[in-house]
C-alpha positions in Angstrom: -6.3 1.2 16.1 -8.8 -1.2 14.8 -8.1 -3.9 12.1 -10.8 -2.2 9.7 -8.2 0.7 9.2 -5.6 -1.8 8.1 -4.7 -1.6 4.4 -2.4 -3.6 2.2 0.0 -1.9 -0.3 0.9 -3.9 -3.5 3.7 -3.2 -5.9 2.4 -1.9 -9.3 5.3 -3.8 -11.2 5.3 -7.2 -9.8 2.0 -7.3 -8.0 3.3 -8.4 -4.7 1.8 -7.2 -1.5 4.9 -5.9 0.6 3.6 -3.3 3.1 0.7 -3.1 5.4 -0.4 0.1 6.9 -3.2 2.1 8.6 -5.3 4.6 6.9 -7.9 7.0 8.4 -10.8 6.3 6.2 -12.8 9.3 7.1 -10.3 11.9 5.7 -8.8 9.9 2.9 -11.5 8.8 0.6 -9.3 7.9 -2.5 -6.9 4.8 -2.6 -3.5 5.4 -1.2 -0.5 5.4 -3.5 3.1 5.5 -2.0 6.5 5.4 -3.5 8.3 2.4 -1.6 11.0 0.0 -1.9 10.1 -3.4 -3.5 12.3 -6.3 -2.4 11.5 -8.5 -5.4 12.4 -5.8 -8.2 14.8 -4.0 -6.0 13.8 -0.6 -6.8 11.6 2.1 -5.6 8.3 1.7 -7.2 4.7 2.9 -6.7 2.6 0.9 -4.3 -1.2 1.2 -4.5 -3.8 0.1 -1.9 -5.5 -3.0 -2.6 -8.7 -4.7 -1.1 
């Protein structure tokens, strides 16, 4: 996969970038939003796609 499909996921609570993942930009037009574990807040929180 190419680097232009790589996106960053940042925690909504602490605003830290915790995860990197790939996204198919042809099929998913909206920003990705997933529940993931945040190490700094030690909870499962919502992580949103950032620029």
